[in-house]
Biopython code that builds the backbone (N, CA, C, O; Angstrom):
import numpy as np
from Bio.PDB.StructureBuilder import StructureBuilder

atoms = [
    (1, "MET", "N", (55.626, -162.578, -74.507)),
    (1, "MET", "CA", (56.035, -162.870, -73.147)),
    (1, "MET", "C", (54.983, -163.670, -72.381)),
    (1, "MET", "O", (55.322, -164.549, -71.589)),
    (2, "ALA", "N", (53.714, -163.364, -72.617)),
    (2, "ALA", "CA", (52.661, -164.042, -71.867)),
    (2, "ALA", "C", (52.686, -165.542, -72.107)),
    (2, "ALA", "O", (52.425, -166.322, -71.191)),
    (3, "ASP", "N", (53.001, -165.958, -73.348)),
    (3, "ASP", "CA", (53.071, -167.389, -73.649)),
    (3, "ASP", "C", (54.188, -168.053, -72.860)),
    (3, "ASP", "O", (53.993, -169.135, -72.307)),
    (4, "LEU", "N", (55.348, -167.426, -72.800)),
    (4, "LEU", "CA", (56.471, -167.977, -72.048)),
    (4, "LEU", "C", (56.136, -168.035, -70.567)),
    (4, "LEU", "O", (56.414, -169.038, -69.910)),
    (5, "ASP", "N", (55.542, -166.975, -70.034)),
    (5, "ASP", "CA", (55.150, -166.965, -68.624)),
    (5, "ASP", "C", (54.181, -168.102, -68.320)),
    (5, "ASP", "O", (54.319, -168.784, -67.305)),
    (6, "ALA", "N", (53.209, -168.304, -69.193)),
    (6, "ALA", "CA", (52.224, -169.374, -68.990)),
    (6, "ALA", "C", (52.892, -170.743, -69.057)),
    (6, "ALA", "O", (52.539, -171.646, -68.298)),
    (7, "GLU", "N", (53.849, -170.898, -69.955)),
    (7, "GLU", "CA", (54.566, -172.164, -70.087)),
    (7, "GLU", "C", (55.420, -172.440, -68.848)),
    (7, "GLU", "O", (55.466, -173.568, -68.358)),
    (8, "VAL", "N", (56.090, -171.413, -68.350)),
    (8, "VAL", "CA", (56.904, -171.565, -67.141)),
    (8, "VAL", "C", (56.009, -171.881, -65.947)),
    (8, "VAL", "O", (56.325, -172.766, -65.151)),
    (9, "LEU", "N", (54.894, -171.164, -65.820)),
    (9, "LEU", "CA", (53.969, -171.418, -64.722)),
    (9, "LEU", "C", (53.456, -172.856, -64.765)),
    (9, "LEU", "O", (53.367, -173.511, -63.726)),
    (10, "ALA", "N", (53.121, -173.347, -65.947)),
    (10, "ALA", "CA", (52.648, -174.727, -66.090)),
    (10, "ALA", "C", (53.729, -175.717, -65.657)),
    (10, "ALA", "O", (53.432, -176.722, -65.011)),
    (11, "GLU", "N", (54.981, -175.435, -66.014)),
    (11, "GLU", "CA", (56.068, -176.335, -65.618)),
    (11, "GLU", "C", (56.310, -176.277, -64.110)),
    (11, "GLU", "O", (56.575, -177.306, -63.489)),
    (12, "VAL", "N", (56.223, -175.094, -63.520)),
    (12, "VAL", "CA", (56.356, -174.978, -62.061)),
    (12, "VAL", "C", (55.265, -175.813, -61.392)),
    (12, "VAL", "O", (55.539, -176.568, -60.459)),
    (13, "ARG", "N", (54.041, -175.676, -61.866)),
    (13, "ARG", "CA", (52.934, -176.452, -61.301)),
    (13, "ARG", "C", (53.166, -177.948, -61.456)),
    (13, "ARG", "O", (52.901, -178.718, -60.533)),
    (14, "ARG", "N", (53.665, -178.366, -62.630)),
    (14, "ARG", "CA", (53.914, -179.789, -62.864)),
    (14, "ARG", "C", (54.974, -180.330, -61.906)),
    (14, "ARG", "O", (54.784, -181.384, -61.298)),
    (15, "VAL", "N", (56.076, -179.618, -61.774)),
    (15, "VAL", "CA", (57.154, -180.069, -60.898)),
    (15, "VAL", "C", (56.677, -180.117, -59.449)),
    (15, "VAL", "O", (56.948, -181.078, -58.729)),
    (16, "LEU", "N", (55.972, -179.082, -59.035)),
    (16, "LEU", "CA", (55.476, -179.070, -57.659)),
    (16, "LEU", "C", (54.534, -180.245, -57.396)),
    (16, "LEU", "O", (54.605, -180.868, -56.337)),
    (17, "ALA", "N", (53.667, -180.548, -58.336)),
    (17, "ALA", "CA", (52.705, -181.637, -58.150)),
    (17, "ALA", "C", (53.358, -183.006, -58.270)),
    (17, "ALA", "O", (53.169, -183.865, -57.408)),
    (18, "GLU", "N", (54.127, -183.212, -59.337)),
    (18, "GLU", "CA", (54.654, -184.543, -59.623)),
    (18, "GLU", "C", (55.916, -184.898, -58.852)),
    (18, "GLU", "O", (56.058, -186.027, -58.383)),
    (19, "GLU", "N", (56.818, -183.961, -58.718)),
    (19, "GLU", "CA", (58.093, -184.274, -58.092)),
    (19, "GLU", "C", (58.156, -183.904, -56.613)),
    (19, "GLU", "O", (58.832, -184.570, -55.829)),
    (20, "LEU", "N", (57.449, -182.838, -56.235)),
    (20, "LEU", "CA", (57.482, -182.407, -54.836)),
    (20, "LEU", "C", (56.190, -182.734, -54.099)),
    (20, "LEU", "O", (56.048, -182.429, -52.915)),
    (21, "GLU", "N", (55.250, -183.355, -54.803)),
    (21, "GLU", "CA", (54.004, -183.850, -54.224)),
    (21, "GLU", "C", (53.178, -182.788, -53.504)),
    (21, "GLU", "O", (52.588, -183.048, -52.455)),
    (22, "VAL", "N", (53.144, -181.593, -54.081)),
    (22, "VAL", "CA", (52.260, -180.550, -53.560)),
    (22, "VAL", "C", (50.858, -180.903, -54.040)),
    (22, "VAL", "O", (50.610, -180.973, -55.244)),
    (23, "ALA", "N", (49.953, -181.122, -53.110)),
    (23, "ALA", "CA", (48.635, -181.661, -53.446)),
    (23, "ALA", "C", (47.580, -180.596, -53.715)),
    (23, "ALA", "O", (46.465, -180.926, -54.120)),
    (24, "ARG", "N", (47.901, -179.351, -53.501)),
    (24, "ARG", "CA", (46.886, -178.316, -53.688)),
    (24, "ARG", "C", (47.157, -177.505, -54.941)),
    (24, "ARG", "O", (48.268, -177.538, -55.469)),
    (25, "PRO", "N", (46.160, -176.778, -55.425)),
    (25, "PRO", "CA", (46.379, -175.918, -56.598)),
    (25, "PRO", "C", (47.448, -174.863, -56.298)),
    (25, "PRO", "O", (47.512, -174.326, -55.192)),
    (26, "VAL", "N", (48.265, -174.582, -57.277)),
    (26, "VAL", "CA", (49.355, -173.615, -57.119)),
    (26, "VAL", "C", (48.991, -172.351, -57.875)),
    (26, "VAL", "O", (48.692, -172.391, -59.069)),
    (27, "GLU", "N", (49.019, -171.236, -57.173)),
    (27, "GLU", "CA", (48.698, -169.928, -57.752)),
    (27, "GLU", "C", (49.954, -169.058, -57.802)),
    (27, "GLU", "O", (50.869, -169.254, -57.002)),
    (28, "PRO", "N", (50.008, -168.112, -58.718)),
    (28, "PRO", "CA", (51.200, -167.256, -58.840)),
    (28, "PRO", "C", (51.584, -166.512, -57.563)),
    (28, "PRO", "O", (52.769, -166.269, -57.334)),
    (29, "ASP", "N", (50.630, -166.151, -56.743)),
    (29, "ASP", "CA", (50.943, -165.411, -55.523)),
    (29, "ASP", "C", (51.331, -166.304, -54.344)),
    (29, "ASP", "O", (51.653, -165.794, -53.272)),
    (30, "ASP", "N", (51.307, -167.611, -54.521)),
    (30, "ASP", "CA", (51.708, -168.525, -53.446)),
    (30, "ASP", "C", (53.189, -168.345, -53.135)),
    (30, "ASP", "O", (54.018, -168.246, -54.040)),
    (31, "GLU", "N", (53.508, -168.304, -51.858)),
    (31, "GLU", "CA", (54.900, -168.252, -51.434)),
    (31, "GLU", "C", (55.458, -169.670, -51.451)),
    (31, "GLU", "O", (54.831, -170.603, -50.949)),
    (32, "LEU", "N", (56.633, -169.820, -52.030)),
    (32, "LEU", "CA", (57.225, -171.148, -52.154)),
    (32, "LEU", "C", (57.468, -171.784, -50.786)),
    (32, "LEU", "O", (57.099, -172.937, -50.564)),
    (33, "ARG", "N", (58.078, -171.051, -49.885)),
    (33, "ARG", "CA", (58.357, -171.611, -48.555)),
    (33, "ARG", "C", (57.121, -171.610, -47.659)),
    (33, "ARG", "O", (56.804, -172.622, -47.033)),
    (34, "GLY", "N", (56.434, -170.488, -47.598)),
    (34, "GLY", "CA", (55.331, -170.348, -46.657)),
    (34, "GLY", "C", (54.082, -171.117, -47.027)),
    (34, "GLY", "O", (53.551, -171.865, -46.206)),
    (35, "ASP", "N", (53.602, -170.946, -48.254)),
    (35, "ASP", "CA", (52.347, -171.575, -48.665)),
    (35, "ASP", "C", (52.536, -172.999, -49.183)),
    (35, "ASP", "O", (51.713, -173.875, -48.917)),
    (36, "LEU", "N", (53.610, -173.224, -49.915)),
    (36, "LEU", "CA", (53.799, -174.520, -50.578)),
    (36, "LEU", "C", (54.789, -175.422, -49.850)),
    (36, "LEU", "O", (55.000, -176.568, -50.247)),
    (37, "ILE", "N", (55.388, -174.910, -48.795)),
    (37, "ILE", "CA", (56.326, -175.656, -47.949)),
    (37, "ILE", "C", (57.455, -176.286, -48.781)),
    (37, "ILE", "O", (57.763, -177.468, -48.632)),
    (38, "VAL", "N", (58.059, -175.481, -49.650)),
    (38, "VAL", "CA", (59.197, -175.938, -50.443)),
    (38, "VAL", "C", (60.459, -175.674, -49.625)),
    (38, "VAL", "O", (60.809, -174.524, -49.360)),
    (39, "ASP", "N", (61.139, -176.756, -49.228)),
    (39, "ASP", "CA", (62.372, -176.606, -48.457)),
    (39, "ASP", "C", (63.556, -176.414, -49.406)),
    (39, "ASP", "O", (63.374, -176.314, -50.619)),
    (40, "SER", "N", (64.759, -176.363, -48.855)),
    (40, "SER", "CA", (65.931, -176.088, -49.683)),
    (40, "SER", "C", (66.162, -177.186, -50.720)),
    (40, "SER", "O", (66.560, -176.884, -51.845)),
    (41, "MET", "N", (65.928, -178.434, -50.377)),
    (41, "MET", "CA", (66.082, -179.516, -51.343)),
    (41, "MET", "C", (65.017, -179.405, -52.433)),
    (41, "MET", "O", (65.311, -179.619, -53.609)),
    (42, "GLY", "N", (63.803, -179.079, -52.057)),
    (42, "GLY", "CA", (62.733, -178.882, -53.027)),
    (42, "GLY", "C", (63.036, -177.735, -53.965)),
    (42, "GLY", "O", (62.729, -177.804, -55.155)),
    (43, "ALA", "N", (63.636, -176.683, -53.438)),
    (43, "ALA", "CA", (64.000, -175.532, -54.269)),
    (43, "ALA", "C", (65.042, -175.934, -55.305)),
    (43, "ALA", "O", (65.008, -175.461, -56.441)),
    (44, "ILE", "N", (65.965, -176.804, -54.915)),
    (44, "ILE", "CA", (66.980, -177.285, -55.855)),
    (44, "ILE", "C", (66.332, -178.135, -56.945)),
    (44, "ILE", "O", (66.650, -177.981, -58.124)),
    (45, "VAL", "N", (65.437, -179.018, -56.559)),
    (45, "VAL", "CA", (64.721, -179.858, -57.531)),
    (45, "VAL", "C", (63.967, -178.974, -58.517)),
    (45, "VAL", "O", (64.008, -179.204, -59.726)),
    (46, "LEU", "N", (63.287, -177.975, -58.003)),
    (46, "LEU", "CA", (62.516, -177.066, -58.844)),
    (46, "LEU", "C", (63.433, -176.282, -59.784)),
    (46, "LEU", "O", (63.147, -176.170, -60.976)),
    (47, "ALA", "N", (64.514, -175.749, -59.263)),
    (47, "ALA", "CA", (65.443, -174.962, -60.087)),
    (47, "ALA", "C", (66.070, -175.816, -61.186)),
    (47, "ALA", "O", (66.157, -175.374, -62.332)),
    (48, "VAL", "N", (66.505, -177.022, -60.859)),
    (48, "VAL", "CA", (67.130, -177.898, -61.850)),
    (48, "VAL", "C", (66.130, -178.277, -62.935)),
    (48, "VAL", "O", (66.472, -178.296, -64.117)),
    (49, "ALA", "N", (64.900, -178.579, -62.538)),
    (49, "ALA", "CA", (63.872, -178.931, -63.519)),
    (49, "ALA", "C", (63.605, -177.766, -64.467)),
    (49, "ALA", "O", (63.463, -177.971, -65.672)),
    (50, "LEU", "N", (63.537, -176.561, -63.941)),
    (50, "LEU", "CA", (63.296, -175.383, -64.781)),
    (50, "LEU", "C", (64.490, -175.090, -65.681)),
    (50, "LEU", "O", (64.318, -174.744, -66.850)),
    (51, "GLU", "N", (65.696, -175.226, -65.142)),
    (51, "GLU", "CA", (66.882, -175.014, -65.965)),
    (51, "GLU", "C", (66.937, -176.021, -67.112)),
    (51, "GLU", "O", (67.256, -175.659, -68.245)),
    (52, "ASP", "N", (66.630, -177.274, -66.821)),
    (52, "ASP", "CA", (66.642, -178.310, -67.861)),
    (52, "ASP", "C", (65.559, -178.066, -68.906)),
    (52, "ASP", "O", (65.817, -178.152, -70.107)),
    (53, "ARG", "N", (64.367, -177.767, -68.454)),
    (53, "ARG", "CA", (63.231, -177.609, -69.365)),
    (53, "ARG", "C", (63.391, -176.402, -70.281)),
    (53, "ARG", "O", (63.078, -176.471, -71.469)),
    (54, "PHE", "N", (63.880, -175.291, -69.722)),
    (54, "PHE", "CA", (63.968, -174.055, -70.491)),
    (54, "PHE", "C", (65.384, -173.731, -70.962)),
    (54, "PHE", "O", (65.623, -172.691, -71.575)),
    (55, "ARG", "N", (66.320, -174.634, -70.666)),
    (55, "ARG", "CA", (67.714, -174.478, -71.098)),
    (55, "ARG", "C", (68.286, -173.108, -70.719)),
    (55, "ARG", "O", (68.794, -172.354, -71.549)),
    (56, "VAL", "N", (68.173, -172.834, -69.414)),
    (56, "VAL", "CA", (68.700, -171.587, -68.866)),
    (56, "VAL", "C", (69.536, -171.905, -67.638)),
    (56, "VAL", "O", (69.482, -173.016, -67.109)),
    (57, "LYS", "N", (70.296, -170.938, -67.196)),
    (57, "LYS", "CA", (71.020, -171.011, -65.933)),
    (57, "LYS", "C", (70.434, -169.938, -65.034)),
    (57, "LYS", "O", (70.558, -168.745, -65.313)),
    (58, "LEU", "N", (69.796, -170.365, -63.959)),
    (58, "LEU", "CA", (69.225, -169.403, -63.024)),
    (58, "LEU", "C", (70.335, -168.899, -62.111)),
    (58, "LEU", "O", (71.068, -169.700, -61.531)),
    (59, "PRO", "N", (70.466, -167.596, -61.976)),
    (59, "PRO", "CA", (71.547, -167.035, -61.161)),
    (59, "PRO", "C", (71.301, -167.274, -59.672)),
    (59, "PRO", "O", (70.185, -167.116, -59.178)),
    (60, "ASP", "N", (72.355, -167.652, -58.977)),
    (60, "ASP", "CA", (72.245, -167.886, -57.539)),
    (60, "ASP", "C", (71.818, -166.631, -56.793)),
    (60, "ASP", "O", (71.017, -166.702, -55.861)),
    (61, "ASP", "N", (72.350, -165.480, -57.199)),
    (61, "ASP", "CA", (72.015, -164.242, -56.501)),
    (61, "ASP", "C", (70.561, -163.837, -56.756)),
    (61, "ASP", "O", (69.948, -163.218, -55.886)),
    (62, "GLY", "N", (69.997, -164.161, -57.902)),
    (62, "GLY", "CA", (68.594, -163.852, -58.184)),
    (62, "GLY", "C", (67.649, -164.755, -57.420)),
    (62, "GLY", "O", (66.553, -164.341, -57.041)),
    (63, "ALA", "N", (68.070, -165.983, -57.193)),
    (63, "ALA", "CA", (67.214, -166.945, -56.507)),
    (63, "ALA", "C", (66.946, -166.544, -55.059)),
    (63, "ALA", "O", (65.906, -166.892, -54.499)),
    (64, "ALA", "N", (67.861, -165.830, -54.465)),
    (64, "ALA", "CA", (67.693, -165.433, -53.067)),
    (64, "ALA", "C", (66.482, -164.523, -52.872)),
    (64, "ALA", "O", (65.894, -164.505, -51.791)),
    (65, "ALA", "N", (66.107, -163.772, -53.896)),
    (65, "ALA", "CA", (64.992, -162.837, -53.782)),
    (65, "ALA", "C", (63.665, -163.435, -54.261)),
    (65, "ALA", "O", (62.643, -162.748, -54.253)),
    (66, "VAL", "N", (63.671, -164.691, -54.672)),
    (66, "VAL", "CA", (62.438, -165.334, -55.127)),
    (66, "VAL", "C", (61.630, -165.752, -53.904)),
    (66, "VAL", "O", (62.078, -166.551, -53.081)),
    (67, "VAL", "N", (60.431, -165.192, -53.809)),
    (67, "VAL", "CA", (59.545, -165.514, -52.693)),
    (67, "VAL", "C", (58.312, -166.265, -53.189)),
    (67, "VAL", "O", (57.910, -167.273, -52.609)),
    (68, "THR", "N", (57.724, -165.764, -54.258)),
    (68, "THR", "CA", (56.482, -166.334, -54.759)),
    (68, "THR", "C", (56.709, -167.114, -56.059)),
    (68, "THR", "O", (57.766, -167.022, -56.683)),
    (69, "VAL", "N", (55.710, -167.866, -56.438)),
    (69, "VAL", "CA", (55.734, -168.555, -57.732)),
    (69, "VAL", "C", (55.895, -167.525, -58.847)),
    (69, "VAL", "O", (56.637, -167.765, -59.800)),
    (70, "ARG", "N", (55.226, -166.402, -58.746)),
    (70, "ARG", "CA", (55.318, -165.334, -59.738)),
    (70, "ARG", "C", (56.763, -164.838, -59.874)),
    (70, "ARG", "O", (57.239, -164.606, -60.986)),
    (71, "ASP", "N", (57.455, -164.678, -58.747)),
    (71, "ASP", "CA", (58.864, -164.258, -58.773)),
    (71, "ASP", "C", (59.713, -165.280, -59.524)),
    (71, "ASP", "O", (60.595, -164.909, -60.298)),
    (72, "LEU", "N", (59.449, -166.559, -59.296)),
    (72, "LEU", "CA", (60.205, -167.612, -59.958)),
    (72, "LEU", "C", (59.950, -167.611, -61.461)),
    (72, "LEU", "O", (60.883, -167.756, -62.250)),
    (73, "VAL", "N", (58.705, -167.451, -61.852)),
    (73, "VAL", "CA", (58.367, -167.382, -63.276)),
    (73, "VAL", "C", (59.092, -166.205, -63.925)),
    (73, "VAL", "O", (59.639, -166.342, -65.019)),
    (74, "ALA", "N", (59.099, -165.060, -63.267)),
    (74, "ALA", "CA", (59.764, -163.875, -63.807)),
    (74, "ALA", "C", (61.272, -164.093, -63.921)),
    (74, "ALA", "O", (61.891, -163.640, -64.883)),
    (75, "LEU", "N", (61.860, -164.775, -62.959)),
    (75, "LEU", "CA", (63.296, -165.058, -62.992)),
    (75, "LEU", "C", (63.637, -165.955, -64.184)),
    (75, "LEU", "O", (64.614, -165.707, -64.890)),
    (76, "VAL", "N", (62.840, -166.986, -64.404)),
    (76, "VAL", "CA", (63.073, -167.879, -65.543)),
    (76, "VAL", "C", (62.892, -167.115, -66.854)),
    (76, "VAL", "O", (63.691, -167.270, -67.777)),
    (77, "ARG", "N", (61.847, -166.293, -66.940)),
    (77, "ARG", "CA", (61.614, -165.511, -68.159)),
    (77, "ARG", "C", (62.805, -164.621, -68.470)),
    (77, "ARG", "O", (63.278, -164.578, -69.606)),
    (78, "ARG", "N", (63.292, -163.904, -67.447)),
    (78, "ARG", "CA", (64.420, -163.008, -67.673)),
    (78, "ARG", "C", (65.672, -163.779, -68.066)),
    (78, "ARG", "O", (66.445, -163.303, -68.898)),
    (79, "ALA", "N", (65.890, -164.951, -67.494)),
    (79, "ALA", "CA", (67.045, -165.765, -67.869)),
    (79, "ALA", "C", (66.899, -166.267, -69.307)),
    (79, "ALA", "O", (67.875, -166.317, -70.055)),
    (80, "LYS", "N", (65.689, -166.632, -69.683)),
    (80, "LYS", "CA", (65.436, -167.165, -71.024)),
    (80, "LYS", "C", (65.562, -166.082, -72.099)),
    (80, "LYS", "O", (66.084, -166.342, -73.183)),
    (81, "THR", "N", (65.094, -164.892, -71.805)),
    (81, "THR", "CA", (65.097, -163.827, -72.808)),
    (81, "THR", "C", (66.375, -163.010, -72.792)),
    (81, "THR", "O", (66.586, -162.170, -73.666)),
    (82, "GLY", "N", (67.240, -163.249, -71.796)),
    (82, "GLY", "CA", (68.488, -162.511, -71.721)),
    (82, "GLY", "C", (68.349, -161.141, -71.109)),
    (82, "GLY", "O", (69.294, -160.353, -71.122)),
    (83, "ASP", "N", (67.167, -160.844, -70.566)),
    (83, "ASP", "CA", (66.967, -159.570, -69.892)),
    (83, "ASP", "C", (67.698, -159.581, -68.560)),
    (83, "ASP", "O", (68.221, -160.608, -68.126)),
    (84, "GLU", "N", (67.721, -158.439, -67.934)),
    (84, "GLU", "CA", (68.294, -158.312, -66.597)),
    (84, "GLU", "C", (67.717, -159.418, -65.729)),
    (84, "GLU", "O", (66.503, -159.622, -65.718)),
    (85, "VAL", "N", (68.566, -160.138, -64.998)),
    (85, "VAL", "CA", (68.100, -161.288, -64.236)),
    (85, "VAL", "C", (67.868, -161.003, -62.766)),
    (85, "VAL", "O", (67.577, -161.927, -62.006)),
    (86, "SER", "N", (67.986, -159.764, -62.343)),
    (86, "SER", "CA", (67.660, -159.464, -60.953)),
    (86, "SER", "C", (66.148, -159.571, -60.790)),
    (86, "SER", "O", (65.410, -159.343, -61.748)),
    (87, "PRO", "N", (65.673, -159.915, -59.591)),
    (87, "PRO", "CA", (64.248, -160.115, -59.395)),
    (87, "PRO", "C", (63.438, -158.853, -59.675)),
    (87, "PRO", "O", (63.944, -157.734, -59.581)),
    (88, "ALA", "N", (62.187, -159.059, -60.017)),
    (88, "ALA", "CA", (61.282, -157.932, -60.260)),
    (88, "ALA", "C", (61.085, -157.158, -58.974)),
    (88, "ALA", "O", (61.167, -157.739, -57.891)),
    (89, "PRO", "N", (60.830, -155.869, -59.061)),
    (89, "PRO", "CA", (60.587, -155.076, -57.857)),
    (89, "PRO", "C", (59.380, -155.596, -57.095)),
    (89, "PRO", "O", (58.445, -156.139, -57.684)),
    (90, "ALA", "N", (59.411, -155.428, -55.795)),
    (90, "ALA", "CA", (58.286, -155.855, -54.963)),
    (90, "ALA", "C", (57.008, -155.201, -55.461)),
    (90, "ALA", "O", (56.990, -154.016, -55.794)),
    (91, "GLY", "N", (55.957, -155.976, -55.508)),
    (91, "GLY", "CA", (54.679, -155.457, -55.965)),
    (91, "GLY", "C", (54.464, -155.624, -57.452)),
    (91, "GLY", "O", (53.344, -155.446, -57.930)),
    (92, "ALA", "N", (55.510, -155.963, -58.208)),
    (92, "ALA", "CA", (55.346, -156.168, -59.657)),
    (92, "ALA", "C", (54.632, -157.481, -59.887)),
    (92, "ALA", "O", (55.006, -158.508, -59.321)),
    (93, "ARG", "N", (53.630, -157.450, -60.698)),
    (93, "ARG", "CA", (52.854, -158.658, -60.978)),
    (93, "ARG", "C", (52.844, -158.875, -62.470)),
    (93, "ARG", "O", (52.258, -158.086, -63.211)),
    (94, "GLU", "N", (53.499, -159.959, -62.930)),
    (94, "GLU", "CA", (53.695, -160.148, -64.351)),
    (94, "GLU", "C", (53.023, -161.392, -64.909)),
    (94, "GLU", "O", (52.853, -161.492, -66.124)),
    (95, "VAL", "N", (52.636, -162.343, -64.069)),
    (95, "VAL", "CA", (52.101, -163.610, -64.559)),
    (95, "VAL", "C", (50.598, -163.604, -64.454)),
    (95, "VAL", "O", (50.062, -163.367, -63.371)),
    (96, "PRO", "N", (49.897, -163.857, -65.547)),
    (96, "PRO", "CA", (48.428, -163.910, -65.467)),
    (96, "PRO", "C", (47.982, -165.139, -64.707)),
    (96, "PRO", "O", (48.679, -166.154, -64.701)),
    (97, "ARG", "N", (46.839, -165.059, -64.071)),
    (97, "ARG", "CA", (46.311, -166.215, -63.334)),
    (97, "ARG", "C", (45.582, -167.140, -64.237)),
    (97, "ARG", "O", (45.071, -168.166, -63.788)),
]
sb = StructureBuilder()
sb.init_structure("model")
sb.init_model(0)
sb.init_chain("A")
sb.init_seg("    ")
for serial, (resi, resn, name, xyz) in enumerate(atoms, 1):
    if name == "N":
        sb.init_residue(resn, " ", resi, " ")
    sb.init_atom(name, np.array(xyz, "f"), 0.0, 1.0, " ", f" {name:<3s}", serial, name[0])
structure = sb.get_structure()
C-alpha cells in the first residue's frame, strides 16, 4: 500500500504543480481549498488526471469529504484496490511524508 500511496501523492503533486500552477511544496496535510487554493475547476482537473493515471472512477459522494491531500490519496487508493471508498475517518493518517 505504501508504494501506491507514494505514487498517488507524487501524481497529485505533479498535477498541482504543472497543471494548476501551485508554486509551493505540497504536503499530505495541506488542505486543497484552504492551503492550496484549489477551486471547483481545479478539483475537476485533479480528479480527472488521477482517474486517468490510475484507471479508477472516484465516487462523487466520496469526493465531498476530501479536505486534505492525504484524504485524496486515500480515496484514490481505496478506489484502486476496490476497498470501501468512503473517506477515511477524521484523524486517520495514512500517507507517509
